[in-house]
N, C-alpha and C positions, 0 to 999 in steps of 0.2 A: 651569369646564371644565379652566382649567389642574388644581387638585383632581383633577378625575375620570381623567388624563391620569395626574399621577402613582403614581395608587389604583393601573392602570393595570400600569402601570412593575414598579409594588413587585408584585404579585399575580403578575406574571409571571416578574423575576426566583426568588419562590418555589416556582412552579411547574418552573423552569430545576433550581435544586438536588434540588427532589421526584424529577425525570425524574433524573440523574445517579446520585442514593442508587439508586433505582431499577431504574436499568442497570447497578451496579455490582455490589448483590445477588442478581437475576439474572444475571451473568454474570462470570466472569473473562476474565483475557488472558491470553495462554500464548505467548510472543514475539510479543507485538504482534498476535497474530488474534484477536478474540472469541470464546469457546466459552460454551457452557450452552442455554437453552432461553426465547426470549422473542419475542410474536408483535406485529406490530403493531397486534393490538386490545388492546394492554394499554394502546396510544399514543394516547390519543383517536383511537380504532378509528383509525387511520392511517397514515400513512411507510408507508415499502416498507422493510422485514422480509423476508427469504426467511427463507422457516424451513423450508426444503431440508436438510437436515444431512449430513455423512456425514465419519464420524471426529469426529461432535463437534462439527467448528467450522461456527458463520457461513458463510455464502456468500455470502451480500449483506447490508447493512445503508446504507444511502440515506440518514444525516440531514441530506441537503441539503435532502431531501423534504421532513420528517418538521420540522424546524422553521420552517419558511412556516406548514404550515400551522397550528401551537401557539401562528405570530404573528396569521395571522388568525380564532383563535379569539378574541382579545383586543382584535382591531378595528385591530393593528401589524403587519401584515406583513412593514415592512420590517426591524423586529427579529428572526424568522423567519428572513432573509436575514442577516444580520449576523452569529446567533450563528452556525448553520451554514455560511457562508462563513470562521468562526474557528475553529469545532469541528475539523475537521484530519479527517483517516482514524477508521474505526472511532464516528466520532459518540463519541468518549472523549476527544479528544486527539494525538496521530500525527504522519506527515508522512508526505503524496499528497496524489492525485488526491479520493477517493474512489471510484473506480474500482479502485485498487490499493493495497498498500500497500509501502514500502520500508525500514523497520524492516529485514528481512530480511541488506538491502545492506546499512547501515548496522551491522547486529550483526558480520558476515562482517570490513569491510572492514578497522571501525573506526576512529579518528577518528586524524590526522596533522596539527597543526601545519607539521609543517618538512617541506618534500620529501623524499623517499626514491626507491630505485631502484628501479624496478621491473620483473628481465628486460630490460629494452630501451628504457625509457620514466623518466624523473622523475613520480613520483605523489606526490599530497596530496590533505589534507582526509576524503575518504569514500572515494576509489580514482580522486579526476580526475586526469586529467596537469596537471603542473605548468607554470608558465610558467617557471619557470628553477630550475638545482640547488637555489640556495639562497632559491627562496621562505618566505615564512611566515603564513598567513591563521587566521582564528578559525571556533569552529566555524558563527558564524553567515553567515560567507563556503561556509562548504565543505559545508553545507548547497544555501544558492541551485545551488551548482554543482551541484551533485546532482540536485537539483530541477530546472534548466537541462538537462541528458543527458538526462534521463530524457524529460524534453519534447518534446527536441526532432531527440532522435536514437534514443532504444531504442523509447518508445513507434509512432511511424511508420515505425522497422524495423521490428519483429511485424508488423500490418496490414498494410505494403507484403508479407511473405511471408503471412501467412494471412488476409487480407481483415478490416474491417471487422465484416462478420454475421461469422464465426468468433469478432471476439473478445468480441461482443456476445458468445455467446454462453457463454463462460465466464462460469466463478464468480470471485469476488473475490479467495480463494485460491491459485487457475490460474491467478490475470493476473499475480500480486502473483511467486512461481513464475517464471514466465516473464523477470520485468524483472530477476527476481535473476542471472536466466541470462544471461540477451542482456547486462547491464551490464556481466558480470564477465569474459562469453568473446568479445565482439563480437558481429556478425550474420552476418557469415562463416562461425565454426567454430558458431555457434548453427542453421544455417538447418537443417539435415537435423530436428532437433527439431523446430523452428517447421513445417516443412514435414508430420511426419508430427499437429501438431496441429493442420494446418490438414483434413489425410482425418479428425479424429476419433479419427483412434486414441492418443490418452493415453496409454494403458498404455506404450505399447511408445514412447510420448514420453519419459515414466519413466524405462523401462530406457535408452534413449539416452542421456539428461543424464548416468547414470554409470559414463559412457565418459569425459569431459571434466576427468579430474583431475590432470595432467599440465601438472607446469610446468617448464623447460629441461630435460623430459626424461625427469625422474622424480615418481614420483606422490609429491601433498602429503598428508599423512595431512588437513590442511585441508579439500584443496579435495576428500577423500572425503567426508568431512562434510558440506558445503555442498548436494555433489549429491544425497545421502543426505534431506538439508534438504527443498533444493526440487526432490524426487520425489516425495517424501510429500505436500508441501501439492499439485501439480500433480494427485494426483490426489483430495484430497479438494473 
């Protein structure tokens, strides 16, 4: 009995390694978002991989649904759950809930271990509000604060405006774009874009996004670039 259990675990580890190789071969990452062509039927005939593509971007990849299936196939459902919880977004590591990614936020905000003046307040880490002007934090703490802010404020705020049903209809990339946009602007300034999304006017929302490029009364090229990236993602 002991040896059977050990053998099952070894087989499971080998299978996961092969699965990772398959994903790496059949897809590539661009700014944290999977591209390529891979179907659920190629992985145990199951899992939740939506092959509805637009501009080459994978709309949905729910690794959390695939791995429990893998675990059950080896008589170890708990293993699948543990792996799906530890892998992260996109199925190949990352940072988010599996519904969306915060890679865009991290890319544009950058990491600062020390508090810095951010127009009207002190920020730190990945753009969260600092507790004091002389605060210093680690990357790990910065990620915790980022996740907490998104989970407690950004996501509930978006859903409150567009509704749970509309949120569920959005693709992985569209959710990621809105999370980045709202994180940067705050719900107040992002409301007009969210109302357009609620009405299903995605193209109009993407165009509206591009207007929010001012800071301190001046157009910032970094914001122009960020808005263009978010708008492109919203349309994918």
